[in-house]
VEXSEDREN-980487 format. One line per 4 residues: number of its first residue (from 0); for each residue x, y, z of N, C-alpha, C. Coordinates in steps of 0.2 Angstrom, whole numbers, plus 5000, padded with zeros to 4 digits. Layout:
BEGIN
NUM> X Y Z X Y Z X Y Z  ... $
***
This chain:
BEGIN
0> 4831 5135 4579 4834 5129 4578 4829 5124 4580  4828 5118 4577 4824 5113 4578 4828 5106 4580  4827 5104 4586 4831 5098 4588 4827 5094 4593  4830 5087 4593 4827 5082 4598 4832 5080 4602 $
4> 4832 5082 4609 4837 5081 4614 4835 5074 4618  4840 5070 4618 4838 5063 4620 4842 5062 4627  4838 5059 4632 4841 5058 4639 4846 5053 4639  4849 5051 4645 4854 5047 4646 4853 5040 4643 $
8> 4857 5038 4638 4855 5031 4634 4858 5025 4638  4864 5026 4641 4867 5021 4644 4867 5014 4641  4869 5014 4634 4870 5008 4631 4863 5005 4629  4858 5008 4629 4851 5005 4627 4850 5007 4620 $
12> 4853 5003 4616 4853 5005 4609 4846 5004 4606  4843 4998 4607 4837 4997 4604 4831 5002 4606  4832 5005 4612 4827 5010 4614 4829 5016 4610  4835 5018 4609 4837 5024 4605 4835 5023 4598 $
16> 4836 5017 4595 4834 5016 4588 4826 5017 4588  4822 5014 4592 4815 5015 4592 4813 5022 4593  4816 5026 4598 4814 5033 4599 4815 5037 4593  4821 5036 4590 4822 5040 4584 4817 5039 4578 $
20> 4815 5033 4578 4809 5032 4573 4803 5035 4575  4801 5035 4581 4795 5038 4584 4796 5046 4583  4802 5048 4583 4803 5056 4582 4803 5057 4574  4802 5052 4570 4802 5054 4563 4808 5053 4559 $
24> 4814 5051 4562 4820 5050 4559 4820 5043 4555  4824 5044 4549 4824 5038 4545 4832 5036 4545  4833 5029 4546 4840 5027 4546 4842 5026 4539  4847 5030 4538 4851 5029 4531 4858 5029 4532 $
28> 4861 5024 4529 4868 5023 4530 4870 5022 4537  4866 5019 4541 4868 5017 4548 4866 5022 4553  4864 5028 4551 4862 5033 4556 4855 5036 4555  4853 5039 4560 4846 5042 4559 4846 5049 4557 $
32> 4842 5050 4551 4842 5057 4548 4835 5059 4548  4833 5065 4549 4827 5068 4549 4825 5071 4542  4820 5069 4539 4818 5072 4533 4817 5080 4533  4815 5082 4538 4814 5090 4539 4820 5093 4541 $
36> 4826 5090 4542 4832 5093 4544 4833 5094 4551  4829 5091 4556 4830 5092 4563 4836 5088 4565  4839 5090 4570 4845 5087 4572 4844 5084 4579  4849 5080 4581 4848 5077 4588 4853 5080 4593 $
40> 4851 5080 4599 4856 5082 4605 4856 5076 4610  4862 5076 4613 4863 5071 4618 4866 5074 4624  4863 5072 4630 4865 5075 4637 4870 5071 4640  4873 5066 4636 4879 5063 4639 4877 5056 4642 $
44> 4881 5052 4645 4880 5046 4648 4878 5041 4642  4881 5041 4637 4880 5036 4631 4881 5029 4633  4885 5028 4638 4887 5021 4639 4886 5019 4646  4888 5012 4648 4888 5009 4654 4881 5007 4656 $
48> 4881 5001 4659 4875 4997 4662 4871 4994 4657  4870 4997 4651 4866 4994 4646 4870 4989 4642  4866 4986 4637 4869 4980 4633 4873 4982 4627  4872 4988 4624 4876 4990 4618 4879 4997 4618 $
52> 4883 4997 4623 4887 5004 4623 4891 5006 4617  4894 5001 4615 4899 5002 4609 4895 5004 4603  4889 5001 4602 4885 5003 4596 4883 5010 4597  4881 5012 4603 4879 5019 4604 4884 5024 4603 $
56> 4890 5022 4605 4896 5026 4603 4897 5027 4596  4897 5022 4592 4898 5022 4585 4893 5027 4582  4886 5026 4583 4881 5030 4580 4882 5038 4582  4883 5039 4588 4883 5046 4591 4889 5049 4588 $
60> 4895 5046 4587 4901 5048 4584 4900 5050 4577  4896 5046 4573 4895 5047 4566 4891 5053 4565  4886 5054 4569 4881 5060 4569 4885 5066 4571  4889 5066 4576 4893 5071 4579 4898 5073 4573 $
64> 4901 5069 4570 4906 5070 4565 4904 5073 4559  4898 5071 4557 4894 5074 4551 4890 5080 4553  4891 5083 4559 4888 5089 4562 4880 5088 4561  4878 5082 4563 4870 5081 4563 4868 5080 4570 $
68> 4872 5081 4575 4870 5080 4582 4875 5085 4586  4872 5086 4592 4876 5090 4597 4877 5085 4603  4883 5085 4606 4884 5081 4612 4888 5084 4617  4886 5083 4623 4890 5085 4629 4891 5079 4633 $
72> 4897 5079 4637 4898 5073 4641 4895 5072 4647  4894 5066 4650 4891 5065 4656 4897 5062 4661  4895 5061 4667 4900 5058 4672 4903 5051 4669  4898 5047 4666 4900 5041 4664 4905 5042 4658 $
76> 4904 5047 4654 4908 5048 4648 4915 5050 4650  4915 5054 4656 4921 5057 4658 4925 5051 4661  4922 5046 4664 4926 5040 4667 4928 5036 4662  4924 5035 4656 4926 5030 4651 4932 5034 4647 $
80> 4932 5040 4646 4938 5044 4643 4944 5043 4647  4944 5043 4654 4949 5042 4658 4952 5035 4658  4947 5031 4657 4949 5023 4656 4953 5022 4650  4950 5026 4644 4954 5025 4638 4961 5028 4638 $
84> 4962 5033 4642 4968 5036 4643 4973 5032 4647  4970 5027 4650 4975 5023 4654 4975 5025 4661  4971 5030 4663 4971 5032 4670 4968 5027 4675  4970 5027 4681 4967 5022 4686 4960 5024 4688 $
88> 4956 5020 4685 4948 5021 4687 4946 5015 4690  4941 5015 4694 4937 5009 4696 4932 5007 4691  4933 5000 4689 4929 4998 4684 4922 4995 4687  4918 5000 4690 4912 4998 4693 4907 5003 4691 $
92> 4901 5003 4695 4896 5007 4693 4894 5008 4686  4894 5002 4682 4892 5002 4676 4898 5002 4671  4903 5005 4672 4909 5004 4667 4911 4997 4666  4910 4993 4670 4912 4986 4669 4908 4983 4663 $
96> 4902 4985 4662 4898 4982 4656 4901 4984 4649  4904 4991 4649 4907 4993 4643 4914 4990 4642  4917 4989 4648 4924 4986 4648 4923 4979 4645  4918 4975 4647 4916 4968 4645 4915 4968 4638 $
100> 4911 4973 4635 4910 4973 4628 4917 4974 4624  4921 4979 4627 4928 4980 4624 4932 4974 4624  4932 4970 4629 4936 4964 4630 4934 4959 4625  4928 4959 4622 4926 4954 4617 4928 4956 4610 $
104> 4931 4962 4610 4933 4965 4603 4940 4963 4601  4942 4964 4595 4949 4963 4593 4953 4969 4595  4959 4969 4594 4963 4974 4596 4962 4980 4591  4960 4979 4585 4959 4984 4580 4952 4987 4582 $
108> 4947 4983 4584 4941 4986 4586 4941 4990 4592  4945 4988 4597 4947 4992 4603 4950 4999 4602  4954 4999 4597 4958 5005 4595 4953 5010 4592  4948 5007 4588 4943 5011 4584 4939 5014 4589 $
112> 4936 5011 4594 4932 5014 4599 4935 5019 4603  4941 5017 4605 4945 5022 4609 4946 5028 4605  4948 5028 4599 4950 5034 4595 4944 5038 4594  4938 5035 4592 4933 5039 4591 4930 5042 4597 $
116> 4930 5039 4602 4927 5042 4609 4931 5047 4611  4938 5046 4611 4942 5051 4614 4942 5057 4609  4941 5056 4603 4941 5062 4598 4935 5066 4600  4929 5063 4600 4923 5066 4602 4923 5070 4609 $
120> 4925 5066 4614 4925 5069 4620 4930 5075 4621  4936 5075 4618 4940 5080 4618 4938 5086 4614  4934 5085 4609 4932 5091 4605 4924 5093 4606  4922 5091 4612 4915 5093 4614 4915 5097 4620 $
124> 4911 5102 4621 4911 5107 4627 4908 5104 4633  4910 5106 4638 4907 5104 4645 4899 5104 4645  4897 5110 4642 4890 5111 4641 4889 5115 4635  4883 5115 4632 4881 5119 4626 4877 5125 4627 $
128> 4878 5131 4625 4874 5136 4625 4872 5138 4618  4865 5136 4616 4863 5136 4609 4857 5141 4608  4855 5142 4602 4849 5146 4600 4849 5153 4603  4855 5156 4601 4855 5163 4604 4855 5164 4611 $
132> 4858 5159 4615 4858 5159 4622 4851 5157 4625  4846 5154 4621 4840 5153 4624 4840 5146 4627  4845 5141 4625 4845 5134 4627 4852 5132 4630  4852 5129 4635 4858 5126 4638 4857 5118 4638 $
136> 4861 5114 4636 4861 5107 4637 4867 5106 4641  4866 5103 4647 4871 5101 4652 4869 5095 4655  4874 5090 4656 4872 5083 4658 4868 5083 4665  4871 5086 4670 4867 5086 4676 4864 5093 4678 $
140> 4864 5097 4673 4861 5104 4674 4867 5109 4676  4865 5115 4677 4870 5120 4678 4866 5126 4682  4870 5129 4687 4867 5134 4690 4867 5141 4686  4863 5145 4687 4862 5151 4683 4869 5155 4683 $
144> 4872 5156 4689 4878 5160 4689 4884 5157 4686  4883 5150 4684 4889 5146 4681 4888 5147 4673  4883 5149 4670 4882 5149 4663 4887 5154 4660  4891 5152 4655 4896 5156 4652 4903 5155 4655 $
148> 4903 5151 4661 4909 5150 4664 4912 5143 4663  4918 5142 4663 4922 5136 4663 4927 5135 4668  4926 5132 4673 4931 5130 4678 4930 5124 4682  4934 5122 4687 4933 5116 4690 4926 5115 4694 $
152> 4924 5120 4697 4918 5120 4701 4912 5119 4696  4912 5122 4690 4907 5122 4685 4907 5114 4682  4913 5112 4681 4914 5105 4678 4911 5100 4683  4912 5101 4690 4909 5096 4695 4902 5096 4695 $
156> 4899 5102 4694 4892 5103 4694 4889 5100 4688  4891 5102 4682 4889 5099 4676 4889 5092 4675  4894 5089 4678 4895 5081 4678 4891 5078 4683  4891 5080 4689 4888 5077 4695 4882 5080 4698 $
160> 4880 5086 4696 4875 5089 4700 4877 5093 4706  4872 5096 4709 4874 5100 4715 4875 5095 4721  4881 5092 4721 4883 5087 4727 4885 5091 4733  4883 5087 4739 4884 5090 4745 4891 5088 4748 $
164> 4893 5082 4746 4899 5079 4748 4897 5073 4753  4890 5072 4754 4888 5067 4758 4886 5061 4754  4885 5055 4757 4883 5049 4753 4877 5046 4756  4873 5043 4751 4867 5039 4753 4869 5032 4755 $
168> 4865 5028 4759 4867 5022 4761 4870 5017 4755  4868 5018 4749 4870 5014 4744 4877 5017 4741  4879 5022 4743 4886 5025 4741 4885 5031 4736  4879 5032 4734 4877 5037 4729 4878 5044 4732 $
172> 4880 5049 4729 4880 5056 4732 4874 5059 4733  4873 5063 4739 4868 5067 4740 4868 5073 4736  4862 5075 4733 4862 5081 4728 4857 5085 4730  4858 5092 4730 4853 5097 4731 4849 5097 4725 $
176> 4842 5099 4726 4838 5100 4720 4839 5107 4717  4844 5108 4714 4846 5115 4711 4840 5118 4706  4837 5113 4703 4832 5116 4698 4826 5120 4702  4825 5119 4708 4820 5122 4712 4822 5130 4713 $
180> 4828 5131 4712 4831 5138 4714 4833 5141 4707  4832 5138 4702 4834 5141 4695 4829 5147 4693  4832 5153 4692 4828 5158 4690 4831 5161 4683  4835 5158 4679 4838 5160 4673 4833 5160 4667 $
184> 4835 5164 4662 4831 5164 4656 4832 5158 4651  4838 5156 4651 4839 5150 4646 4835 5144 4649  4833 5140 4644 4830 5134 4646 4835 5129 4647  4836 5125 4652 4841 5120 4654 4838 5113 4653 $
188> 4841 5110 4648 4839 5103 4647 4845 5098 4650  4843 5094 4654 4848 5089 4657 4846 5082 4659  4850 5078 4661 4848 5072 4663 4851 5070 4670  4855 5064 4670 4859 5062 4676 4855 5059 4682 $
192> 4850 5062 4684 4846 5060 4689 4840 5057 4687  4839 5050 4687 4833 5047 4684 4827 5049 4688  4822 5051 4684 4815 5052 4686 4810 5048 4682  4804 5047 4685 4799 5042 4682 4796 5045 4676 $
196> 4795 5052 4676 4792 5056 4671 4797 5062 4670  4797 5065 4663 4801 5071 4662 4799 5076 4667  4804 5080 4670 4802 5084 4675 4803 5092 4673  4798 5095 4672 4798 5102 4670 4797 5106 4676 $
200> 4802 5110 4678 4802 5115 4684 4806 5121 4683  4803 5127 4683 4807 5133 4683 4812 5134 4677  4809 5133 4671 4813 5133 4665 4818 5128 4664  4818 5122 4668 4822 5117 4667 4818 5111 4665 $
204> 4822 5106 4662 4818 5100 4660 4823 5094 4661  4822 5089 4666 4826 5083 4667 4823 5078 4662  4827 5075 4657 4824 5070 4653 4827 5063 4654  4831 5062 4659 4833 5056 4661 4828 5052 4664 $
208> 4824 5048 4660 4819 5044 4663 4821 5037 4664  4827 5036 4665 4829 5029 4668 4829 5023 4663  4830 5024 4657 4830 5019 4652 4833 5012 4654  4839 5013 4657 4843 5008 4659 4841 5004 4665 $
212> 4836 5008 4669 4834 5005 4675 4826 5003 4674  4825 5002 4668 4818 4999 4666 4812 5004 4666  4814 5011 4665 4810 5016 4664 4808 5017 4657  4810 5023 4655 4809 5025 4648 4815 5029 4645 $
216> 4816 5029 4638 4820 5033 4635 4816 5039 4633  4818 5045 4634 4814 5051 4633 4818 5056 4628  4815 5059 4624 4817 5065 4620 4813 5071 4621  4816 5077 4621 4813 5083 4622 4813 5086 4615 $
220> 4807 5088 4612 4807 5091 4605 4808 5099 4607  4813 5102 4604 4814 5109 4605 4814 5113 4598  4810 5118 4598 4808 5122 4603 4801 5121 4605  4798 5115 4603 4791 5114 4604 4790 5112 4612 $
224> 4795 5110 4615 4795 5108 4622 4790 5102 4624  4790 5098 4619 4786 5092 4620 4790 5086 4621  4788 5081 4625 4792 5075 4626 4789 5069 4622  4794 5065 4620 4791 5058 4617 4796 5053 4621 $
228> 4793 5047 4623 4796 5042 4626 4795 5035 4624  4799 5031 4624 4798 5024 4623 4800 5020 4629  4796 5014 4630 4797 5010 4636 4804 5006 4636  4807 5005 4641 4813 5001 4641 4812 4994 4641 $
232> 4816 4990 4638 4816 4983 4638 4819 4979 4644  4822 4983 4648 4825 4981 4654 4821 4980 4660  4823 4976 4665 4819 4976 4671 4819 4982 4675  4813 4984 4678 4812 4990 4682 4815 4990 4689 $
236> 4819 4995 4690 4823 4995 4697 4821 5002 4700  4815 5001 4704 4812 5007 4707 4816 5011 4711  4821 5008 4715 4825 5012 4720 4830 5017 4716  4831 5016 4710 4836 5020 4706 4833 5027 4704 $
240> 4826 5028 4705 4823 5034 4703 4822 5039 4709  4823 5045 4707 4822 5050 4712 4815 5053 4712  4812 5054 4718 4805 5056 4718 4806 5064 4721  4806 5068 4717 4806 5075 4719 4799 5078 4721 $
244> 4799 5083 4725 4793 5087 4726 4793 5093 4721  4789 5093 4716 4789 5098 4711 4785 5104 4714 $
***
């Protein structure tokens, strides 16, 4: 299989549009289509913080519905899903930007976005095992012994990473660097933790290069294992990036 897996978009539609063009996709009938039949993959966190979350939902839904893309949810997707269900969630940490976009919509438009997002979320797996088990797409990654399993521990890991339960001074969770310990055969492609450059380590690739924090939006070409990035149009927020020892 040949696909292009895109990191956390977070409502950065213009960067997403530019990146697909760089990857050779042609926009036809409002969606990007590759002349050679390549498809797109998304590691989750389509929305929040960026300026055009609803537009991103629309495009990804259309691609997913027409089976031209693979999608797995991220923690921001999970929170937006719970918001759409009417659950009590805090409208903070980026969700407020998506809610602000929704508040500017008509009731009919709100219903449209709710319906398509809930449909896509409820019909998408927590993580994907593809290409005869050679490739895993999981939002925050996955431990080797979790591959093939679905339970609450796996869900927490896939959505939030290897969290310790502790918090940094800014309130963000402390996470272990699980990729350093990974010894599995499948290549794991993930995002969630913003890094300045795509991070290749022990058969894992982190492609969240912080587009919404002024970094880049990155795609991994699979199976070529090459990355292509476009610069963000947003201000650079250096403290949001993780500096791992590789």
